[in-house]
C-alpha positions in Angstrom: 152.7 -136.0 227.6 154.3 -139.3 228.9 153.2 -141.7 231.7 155.5 -141.7 234.7 158.2 -144.3 234.7 157.7 -144.8 231.0 160.2 -143.4 228.3 158.7 -140.6 226.1 157.0 -142.1 222.9 157.5 -138.9 221.0 160.3 -137.9 218.8 162.1 -134.6 219.9 163.1 -131.9 217.5 166.8 -131.4 218.3 166.7 -128.0 216.9 164.4 -126.3 219.6 165.5 -124.7 222.7 164.4 -127.4 225.1 165.8 -130.5 223.0 169.2 -128.7 222.7 169.2 -128.5 226.7 168.2 -132.0 227.2 169.8 -135.4 226.4 167.9 -138.3 225.2 168.1 -140.3 228.4 167.5 -137.3 230.5 163.9 -137.2 230.0 163.3 -140.3 231.5 165.3 -139.4 234.7 163.3 -136.1 235.2 160.1 -137.8 236.1 158.2 -137.5 239.4 158.2 -141.2 240.2 161.9 -141.2 240.5 162.3 -138.1 242.5 159.4 -139.2 244.8 161.0 -142.6 245.3 164.4 -141.2 246.0 162.7 -138.7 248.7 160.9 -141.7 250.2 164.2 -143.5 250.5 165.7 -140.4 252.4 162.8 -140.2 254.8 162.5 -143.7 255.5 166.7 -143.7 256.2 166.0 -141.0 258.7 162.9 -142.9 260.5 165.6 -145.8 261.0 168.1 -143.4 262.7 165.3 -142.2 265.0 164.1 -146.0 265.8 167.8 -146.9 266.6 168.6 -144.0 268.7 165.3 -144.6 270.7 165.8 -148.0 271.1 169.2 -147.3 272.6 168.1 -144.3 274.6 165.6 -146.4 276.3 167.7 -149.4 276.8 170.9 -147.6 278.1 171.4 -146.4 281.7 172.5 -143.0 281.1 173.5 -142.2 284.9 176.7 -144.4 284.3 177.6 -142.8 280.9 180.8 -140.9 280.9 180.8 -137.2 279.7 182.3 -136.7 276.3 183.5 -133.3 275.4 184.2 -132.0 271.7 188.0 -131.6 270.9 190.1 -130.1 267.9 189.1 -133.4 266.1 185.3 -132.4 266.1 186.4 -128.9 264.5 188.2 -130.7 261.9 185.3 -132.9 261.3 183.0 -129.9 261.2 185.3 -128.2 258.6 185.3 -131.3 256.5 181.3 -131.5 256.7 181.2 -127.9 255.4 183.6 -128.9 252.4 181.4 -131.9 251.8 178.2 -130.1 251.9 179.6 -127.3 249.4 181.0 -130.1 247.3 177.7 -131.9 247.1 175.9 -128.6 246.3 178.5 -128.1 243.5 177.6 -131.5 242.1 174.0 -130.6 242.0 174.9 -127.3 240.1 176.9 -129.4 237.6 174.0 -131.9 237.1 171.5 -129.1 236.3 173.7 -128.2 233.2 175.0 -131.6 232.2 171.3 -132.9 232.7 172.3 -136.5 233.4 173.5 -138.7 236.2 177.2 -139.8 235.2 179.4 -142.2 236.9 182.0 -139.7 238.1 179.3 -137.5 239.4 177.7 -140.3 241.8 181.3 -141.4 242.7 182.1 -137.6 244.0 179.1 -137.7 245.6 179.4 -141.0 247.2 182.8 -139.8 248.8 181.1 -136.7 250.2 178.4 -139.1 251.7 181.1 -141.0 253.5 182.4 -137.7 254.9 178.8 -136.6 256.1 178.1 -140.1 257.4 181.2 -140.1 259.5 180.4 -136.5 261.0 176.8 -137.5 262.0 178.1 -140.7 263.6 180.8 -138.6 265.4 178.2 -136.1 266.6 175.7 -138.7 267.8 178.7 -140.5 269.5 179.7 -137.5 271.5 175.8 -137.6 272.9 175.9 -141.4 273.5 173.1 -141.7 270.4 170.8 -139.7 272.4 167.3 -139.6 270.6 167.2 -135.7 271.3 170.3 -135.3 269.3 168.9 -137.6 266.4 165.4 -135.8 266.4 167.0 -132.5 264.9 167.0 -131.0 261.5 170.8 -131.5 261.3 170.7 -135.1 261.7 167.6 -135.5 259.3 169.5 -133.6 256.4 172.6 -135.8 257.1 170.8 -139.2 257.1 168.7 -138.0 254.2 171.6 -137.2 252.0 173.3 -140.2 252.7 170.3 -142.6 251.8 169.7 -140.6 248.7 173.4 -141.0 247.6 172.9 -144.9 248.4 169.7 -145.0 246.5 171.4 -143.1 243.5 174.1 -145.8 243.2 172.2 -148.9 243.8 168.4 -148.4 242.7 169.2 -148.7 239.0 166.8 -145.3 238.7 169.2 -142.6 239.3 167.8 -138.9 238.4 169.7 -135.8 237.9 167.3 -133.9 239.8 168.7 -135.5 243.2 167.9 -133.0 245.8 171.4 -132.7 247.0 171.1 -128.8 247.1 169.6 -129.3 250.8 173.2 -129.6 251.9 173.3 -125.8 251.7 171.2 -125.8 254.9 173.6 -128.5 256.7 176.7 -126.0 255.6 175.1 -123.0 257.3 174.4 -125.1 260.4 178.0 -126.4 260.6 179.3 -122.7 259.9 176.9 -121.3 263.0 178.4 -124.3 265.3 181.9 -123.2 264.4 181.2 -119.5 265.1 179.9 -120.7 268.6 183.2 -122.3 269.3 184.9 -118.9 269.0 187.3 -120.3 266.5 187.1 -117.0 264.3 187.4 -114.6 267.2 191.1 -114.0 266.6 190.5 -113.2 263.0 187.3 -111.5 262.7 185.2 -109.1 265.1 181.8 -110.1 266.4 180.1 -107.7 264.1 181.8 -108.9 261.2 181.2 -112.5 262.2 177.6 -111.8 262.2 177.4 -109.9 259.1 179.2 -112.8 257.5 176.7 -115.3 258.9 173.8 -113.1 257.5 175.4 -113.0 254.1 175.8 -116.8 254.0 172.2 -117.1 255.1 171.1 -115.0 252.2 173.0 -117.1 249.7 171.7 -120.2 251.1 168.2 -119.5 251.4 168.4 -117.7 247.9 170.1 -120.9 246.4 167.5 -123.2 248.1 164.5 -121.5 246.8 166.2 -121.3 243.3 167.0 -125.1 243.2 163.4 -126.0 244.4 161.9 -123.9 241.7 164.2 -125.3 239.0 163.3 -128.9 240.0 159.7 -128.0 240.0 159.9 -126.3 236.6 161.6 -129.4 235.1 159.1 -131.8 236.6 156.1 -129.8 235.5 152.7 -130.5 236.7 151.1 -133.7 237.5 147.8 -135.1 236.0 146.4 -138.2 237.9 144.8 -140.9 235.7 144.3 -144.2 237.3 142.6 -145.8 234.3 144.5 -148.6 233.0 146.7 -148.6 236.1 148.7 -145.9 234.2 149.0 -143.6 237.5 149.8 -140.0 236.9 151.6 -137.9 234.0 154.0 -135.0 233.9 152.2 -132.0 232.3 154.0 -129.2 230.4 157.7 -129.7 231.9 159.8 -126.5 231.3 162.9 -128.0 229.9 164.0 -124.6 228.7 164.8 -123.2 232.3 168.2 -123.3 234.1 169.3 -122.9 237.4 170.4 -119.4 236.8 167.3 -118.3 235.4 165.6 -119.6 238.7 168.0 -117.8 240.8 167.4 -114.6 238.7 163.8 -115.1 239.3 164.2 -115.6 243.3 166.5 -112.5 243.6 164.0 -110.3 241.6 160.9 -111.5 243.3 162.2 -111.3 246.9 163.8 -108.0 246.1 160.4 -106.6 245.3 161.6 -105.5 241.9 159.3 -108.1 240.2 160.3 -107.4 236.3 157.8 -110.0 235.1 160.1 -111.4 232.4 160.4 -114.8 234.2 157.3 -116.7 235.5 156.5 -120.0 237.2 154.9 -122.0 234.7 153.6 -125.0 236.6 150.9 -125.0 239.4 153.0 -126.6 241.8 155.9 -124.1 241.1 153.3 -121.2 241.6 152.1 -122.6 245.2 155.8 -122.5 246.2 156.3 -119.2 244.8 153.6 -117.8 247.3 155.5 -119.7 250.2 158.7 -118.4 249.1 157.5 -115.0 248.8 156.0 -115.0 252.4 158.8 -116.7 254.0 161.6 -114.8 252.0 160.3 -111.5 252.8 160.1 -112.3 256.4 163.4 -113.9 256.7 165.3 -111.2 255.1 163.4 -108.6 257.0 164.2 -110.4 260.3 168.0 -110.7 259.4 168.5 -107.3 258.5 166.9 -106.2 261.8 168.8 -108.5 263.8 172.1 -107.3 262.5 171.0 -103.8 263.1 169.9 -104.9 266.7 173.3 -106.6 267.4 175.2 -103.5 266.5 173.4 -101.5 269.0 173.6 -104.0 271.6 177.6 -104.3 271.1 177.9 -100.4 270.9 176.0 -100.4 274.3 177.9 -103.1 275.9 174.9 -105.5 275.9 176.6 -108.2 273.6 178.4 -111.3 274.8 182.2 -112.6 275.2 183.0 -115.8 273.8 186.5 -117.0 274.6 188.7 -118.0 271.7 190.2 -121.5 271.3 193.6 -119.7 270.7 193.4 -117.8 274.0 195.0 -119.5 276.9 193.1 -117.4 279.4 191.1 -114.3 279.9 190.7 -111.5 282.8 187.9 -109.5 284.1 188.5 -105.8 284.9 186.1 -103.3 286.6 186.2 -100.6 288.6 186.2 -96.8 288.2 189.0 -96.6 285.8 186.8 -98.8 283.5 183.7 -96.4 283.9 185.6 -93.3 283.2 187.9 -94.8 280.5 190.8 -93.0 282.0 194.4 -93.0 281.4 194.7 -95.6 284.6 193.0 -98.1 282.1 195.0 -97.2 279.2 198.3 -97.8 280.9 196.9 -100.8 282.6 196.1 -102.4 279.1 199.3 -101.3 277.5 201.3 -103.0 279.9 199.3 -106.1 280.0 199.1 -106.3 276.3 202.6 -105.0 275.3 203.6 -106.0 271.9 206.8 -107.4 273.2 205.1 -110.4 274.5 204.3 -113.4 272.5 200.9 -113.2 271.0 199.7 -116.4 272.3 200.4 -115.2 275.8 198.1 -112.1 275.4 194.8 -112.7 277.2 191.4 -111.4 276.4 190.4 -108.5 278.4 186.7 -108.1 279.3 185.6 -104.8 280.8 182.6 -104.5 282.8 180.8 -101.2 283.8 177.3 -100.2 285.0 177.1 -97.5 282.8 177.5 -96.8 279.3 181.1 -96.4 277.8 182.2 -92.8 278.2 184.0 -91.1 275.0 187.3 -91.9 276.5 186.6 -95.7 276.9 184.8 -95.8 273.4 188.0 -94.5 271.9 190.0 -97.2 273.6 187.5 -100.0 272.3 188.1 -98.6 268.9 191.8 -98.7 268.9 193.7 -101.6 267.3 194.3 -102.8 270.6 191.0 -102.5 271.7 189.3 -104.2 268.5 191.6 -107.3 268.9 191.9 -108.1 272.6 189.3 -106.0 274.4 185.5 -106.5 275.1 183.1 -104.4 277.0 180.2 -105.8 278.9 177.6 -103.5 280.4 176.4 -104.9 283.8 177.2 -105.0 287.5 179.0 -107.6 289.3 175.5 -108.2 291.4 174.0 -109.3 288.0 174.2 -113.1 287.3 173.1 -112.3 283.5 176.0 -109.9 283.2 178.6 -112.0 284.7 177.4 -115.0 282.4 177.8 -112.7 279.2 181.3 -111.6 280.3 182.0 -115.5 281.1 183.2 -114.5 284.4 183.0 -117.9 285.9 185.9 -119.2 283.5 188.1 -116.0 284.0 191.5 -116.5 285.4 191.8 -113.3 287.4 189.9 -110.1 288.1 191.3 -106.7 288.6 189.1 -103.9 290.2 190.8 -100.7 289.3 190.1 -97.5 290.9 190.6 -94.2 288.8 194.0 -92.8 289.8 192.8 -89.5 287.9 190.1 -88.7 290.7 190.4 -85.6 292.4 191.9 -85.6 295.9 188.6 -84.9 297.6 187.0 -87.7 295.7 189.8 -90.4 296.4 188.0 -91.6 299.6 184.8 -92.4 297.7 186.8 -93.8 294.9 188.2 -96.4 297.2 185.1 -97.1 298.7 183.4 -98.0 295.3 186.3 -100.2 294.4 186.1 -102.2 297.5 182.4 -102.5 297.3 182.8 -103.8 293.8 185.5 -106.4 294.8 183.2 -107.7 297.8 180.1 -107.9 295.3 182.1 -110.1 292.8 184.0 -112.1 295.5 180.6 -112.8 296.8 179.3 -114.2 293.5 182.4 -115.9 292.3 184.4 -116.7 295.8 187.2 -118.8 293.8 188.1 -116.0 291.4 191.6 -114.7 292.1 191.4 -110.9 292.5 193.7 -107.8 292.6 192.5 -104.3 293.7 194.1 -100.9 292.8 193.5 -98.5 295.7 194.3 -94.9 295.8 195.1 -94.2 299.4 197.3 -96.4 301.6 194.8 -96.4 304.6 192.2 -98.3 302.4 194.4 -101.4 301.9 194.2 -102.3 305.8 
């Protein structure tokens, strides 16, 4: 048992498993006092960011500030942020096996910290350093990581247990932001995007649990003893564990298999395991349920259209031809999205209907053409929420198509329905250009 902040006074037997994993200088770095000081430095840096942004928000007159919009530069910065987060996470994994804080590892993490600092500054700049933007988990993780990287390089008390694994959460946040921009809409469907996001969440949460468990096992329990000013001691640290063992433990535990071959050895880790089980089971159950619910929503047309950055425009199509999924709609889409046209000139097509898609329309949506360019939204042109899900306010044109396959005695009603839908849509969006397809010539007057 060694006092915190003091080098171990015992001689280690390098023949046992623990000593083979640890180098002589690694014991001093794996101490509670070093880890806690590093955590305090990270929290203090975030508090400084909050104070600075709060002072700026209070002093500046926001009524005269020009609005700043994200650009392609911000997309590139977000991608670099993800790369830096994955890189810092990789550095942590390397340190768990090297079990020492090396110069090259610290240098690489310093480069990643500079990228993360630039990305954080850019996001704050876009919002004029608003306090509300600073008071977010994303800003906390960024400032925390930059601070512990600086602390590692300048304090003279580095530790290979630096909690850079929290960058897994940052990578997840940045990836969700990229999805919201529609940058992947041309490459991956909405369901596959959501599935990929759920898988990434599973990986990040599992790795986060395993990293925290690994750190707590290495540090061991704490025994307080203030007699003689010695502070606290590390008790029964488990130097035998590895990150892979903790990852295995997390997967086995949260999957409710529970072999029992690996157990938390410290009280602190046991308490964390209780929290992990409660939150982990709830999280995974929620993710599975949300994926299933999203699939059902998309099949019924209750999803949301997101315009891709690679699309120049999108159009809104409604009417009897959409409701029935008739050949009229098929011919219209084939002409509009003809392969002879350059792919960059092909628009996104948002179909809207009050009823669930008929078999003909479902077949059209499942075709290669439909999967790539067509989105179905269930709703009425009178419903503001349905128009919002179709992003109708940003549509470049609307087509209201009557069903040319309607029987002769129903053409009058079909034209009336087409005109009614067009008038309702025009009332909601008076500036939206519109074209109608009517069956009888008198109805055009």
